[in-house]
N, C-alpha and C positions, 0 to 999 in steps of 0.2 A: 324542200327547204324546211328545216326543223321548225322555224318560227312561224311558218304558215300552217302548221299541222298541230293544232291544239288537241286534237283527238288522240294523238300519239305522244305529244310532248307538252307537259303542262308547265305553267310558270311556278316559280318557287313559292310565291305567297299562297298558293293553293294548299300547301302543307304547313304553313306557319301557325303556331298557336295564337290565340287572341292577343296575348300581351305583346307579341312581336308585331302583329298587325297594328296594334295601337301605337307603337313607336313610329311606324311608317305613316301614321295618320289616321287610319281606320278603314274598315272594309268598304266604305262608300266611294273612296278614291278610285279613279280609273286604273291606276297601276296595281291595285290589289284585288280588283274585281275578277271573279271567275264565274263560269257557268253562264246562265241566261241573263244575269244582271250586267254582264260586261257590255254587250251590244246596246242595251238600254242606256247605260251610263255614257257610253261612247257618243250616242246621239246628243246628249246634253253638252258634252265637251265640244263636239263639232259645231254646234250652234254658237258656242262661246268663242271658238278659235278658228272658224272656217274662213276661207279666202274672202268671202263676201264682206266680212267685218274689217279686213285689213286697211282699206283706205281711211275709214274713220279712226281706227286705232293709230294709224300712222300720224294723222294730223293732231289728234287730241291727246295722245299719250307718248308714242315713240319719239317723235321729233322734239316735243318739249323736254322730255327727260334727257335725251342725248345733248341737246343744246345747253340745258341747265348744267350738266357735268363739264362740258367743254368750257363754258363760261368761267368756271372756277379756276381754270389754269391758263386760259387763252392768252392772257397778257404777260405771262412769265417767260415765254419762249422755250420752255422745257416742261416735261411731264413724265410720269411713269404710267403708261397707258393700261397696264394690267390692274393695279389697285385703284387708279383714279378714273378708269373708264370701263374696261371689260368686266371687271368683277362686280361693278355696281349697276350697270345699265339694265341687265335683264331683271334683277330683283326690283329695282325702282319702277320699271315699266309695269310689272305685274302688280306692284303695290298701287300704282296709279290706276290701273284697270280695276282693282278691287276697292278703290276708295280708301286706301290706307295712307298714312302719313309718309309719302315717298321722299320728301325732302328732309325728314328727321334722320340725321346721320346715326344717332345712337340706336334708333329703332332698326335701321338698315343693318348696322354692324352686328347687332344681337341676332338678327335672323340669319345673316350670312354665317356667323359662327356656328349656330345651331344646325344649319343645313350641312355644313362641312362634316360635323360629327355624325350626323345620320347617314350621309352618303358614304362615309368611310366604313361604317358598320355594314351597310348593304353591300358595298363593293367587296367585302371580305366574306360574303355569304352568311351574314348575320351571326358571325362567330367572334370569339375573343371576349374575355370577361371585362377588360377595360374598355374596349370599343363599345360593348353592350351597355356598360354603365354610363358612358358619356352620351351615347345615343338616347338612352332613356331620359336623362337629364335634359338634353337638347329638345326632345319631343315635348316634354312637359312645359318647358319654357316657351316653345312655339305656341302650344295650346293656350297658355296664359296670355300671350300677346294678342292672339287672334280672337279668342272666344267672346270678348266684349263686343267686337265688331259684328260678329255672327249674330249675336242676340239682338243687337241694335237694328239690324237690317231685316229682321224676320217679317216685317210687313210687306217686303218685296216691292217697294215703291221707287227705289232708286234706280239709277242707270249703271251702277257699278256691278262687277261680276258677282259679288256675294248676294246682292239684292236680286239679281237676275236668276241666280240658282234658286233662291227661295220662291220666286215668282213662277218659274217655268219648268223646274226639274220634274215636278209631278206629272206633267204632260207626257214626258218621254220615259221617265224612270219609275215613278210611283211616289207615294207619300214619303217625305223626308222630315227628319227632325234636326235639332241644332247640332247634335253630334255628327250627323251625316254631312251637313253643310261645312262644319269645321274640318272634317276629313277631306272634303273636296278642296277647300281653301288651302290646307296644308299640302295636298297633293300637287296642285298647280303651282304653288309658290316654290315647293321643293324642286320640281322639275325645271321651271323657268329660271330659278335663281342659281342653278348650278351648271346644268348641262350646257345651256346657251352661252354662259360666260366663257367656257373653254373654246367653243366654236368661234366666238367673237375674237378671243385672244389669238387663236391660231390664224384666223383670216388677216388680222392686223399684222401678225408676224410675217406671213408670206408677202404681204404688200410691202413691208419695210425692207425685207431681206433680199429682194431680187429686183434690180433696177429695171430690167426688161418688163417684168410683170407690173411694176409700179407705173412705168410709162404707158403700157397698154391699158391698164385699168383707169388711169387718170384721163386718158384720151377718150375711152369708151366706158362711160359710167352706167351702161345698161348691160349689153351682151358680155363684154369682157369682165366687168365687175361681178356680175352674177356667176360667171363661170369660175372666177377666183374663189368666190364663197363656196361653191359646190366642190371644187378641188381641195380646198382646205378641209372641208368636212370629210371628204373621201380619204385623203392621204394622212391626215392627222387625227381625224375623228374628234370625239369627246369621250363617250363611254368606250372603253377599249374591248369590253366583252359583256355578254349577258348570259344568264344561266337558264337552263331548262331541266326537267326531270322526265324520264321515260315512264310512260303509263303501262308499258308492256315490254317484253324482251324484243329487241329489234336488232337488225344487222345494218350497220352504217359504215360505209367506206371499208368494208371487209372486217370490221370490228364488231363483236357482239356486245351490245349494251343491255344490261339486265334491267328488269323492271325496278323502278325507283332509283336507278343510278342517276347521279347528277351529271350534266353536260355543260361544259364551259365553252360558249360560242365566241370565238375570237374574231370580232368584227374588224379589228385593226388589220388582221391578216387577210380576211376576205376582201377588204377594200383595196388590197394591193395584190390580188390574185393575178398572176401573169397569164393564166389561161382565159381571163375575162377582160383584162385591160392591157392595151399596148403600152409598153414602158410604164408599168404601174407605179413606179416610184416617182415619176416626173409629174410636175404640175403643168397640165396641157389645157390651155384656154380654148382649144379648138376641138375637144372631144365631142363626138356626135351626140352622145347621151350623157351630158355632163352631170345630171342628177341621178345617174344609175349607181347608187351606192347604198350602204346600210347604216349611215350615220343616224337615221331616224327610225331604225328597225324596219321590219317588213311584215306583211300579213295583218292579222287582226289586231296586233299590238303596235302597228306603226304609229308614230308620235302624233297625237291629235293637235299639238301645238306647233308643228313644224312651219306652218305659214307665218306665225308670229316670230319664231326664231329666225327664219330667213329674212324677214322684214327688218328686224332689229339689226342684224349683221350688215345687210346691204345699206341701210340708211346711216349707220354709224360710219362705215367706210366712206360714203359720199360726203358726209359732213367733215370728216377728218381731211379729206382731199381739198374741199372747198373753203374750209375755215382756217386750216393751218398750213400755209404755204411752205414749200421746201421741207416737208416733214421727213425726218430721217432718224435712224438709230444714233444714239449718243455714244461715240467711240470711247469716251472717257469713263463711262459707267460700266457696271457689270453687264456682260452680254446675256441675251436670253438663253435659257436652257429649257428642254422639254421635260417638265416636272409633273409629278402626280403618280397615281397608281391606277385605280379603276377609271378615273377621268384624268386626262392629261392635256396640258397646253404649255405654250411658251411663256415664260416670265423670268425676270422682270422685263418690261418693255420701255426702257429709258429712251426718250426721244428729244430731239431739238427741232425747232421750227422757226 
């Protein structure tokens, strides 16, 4: 597996100049760490987002954020669940965890817009003059929004994630400064605020679009619901591909890959590999290994935040089921389409209830 062998295949940020790394947030962020710094920083992230933290996060952050957003349209009998729910839940949750103003719509919208521009640039391999220009502006805007909070929390006394990074990162990673904490904050917000939104939207779409799935998940909000989330991640994904570069000349699948060649790894195709999955295109809630997919990557770069992503998607579906009776797609509105490029999901999600 290419992504499990960093000795042979390196991540793209390993070759990026400092100004490009700065757009992505900075070298302290886990997604740009290379060499011996990566496992050290990974330990920091795993303490922040490990499974042991999820019960507390569920009660103090995830459920309040989801309920807050549902409350805003629950009395209207209709909603558009991509813009009113899937798009905003992940970023509001991470804002809540970071002690940021998660109820501030203008703050949330500015960060979402910035994230979109940065992700579009990354998804195109950090290329394109216009994409680069927009990503640079977006990154600068994000830094201006976050840096005051980073400086304010440097005493490390709070319970929010920014304070906890200040207080504890030195134990696992080493001494850090304000620019490092800013890079970590931008990294976790960028990942949580974009990738999870597509996974959530796709899970909601599958639930709404198949009456048999909807009935099964409504009846069994543990096993069947968890399986639906995993099948949505497998069949529809969120990131459709990831890049690597060869450290030396290798032969792969009968093809010679030269040193420093770029490799585009199509996770969307791998997750529907007919040699690995029976009826790979079908959503099967009874698969024996339902979480056997690449939605969260694999190997040393497997997503450190996947427990939180799964928690958000599961709890959002449960609340939709239990708070919005007879939830269904609105046949009078524009139907959902699978939209996006490097990251894709179904939208719009017009519903009645």
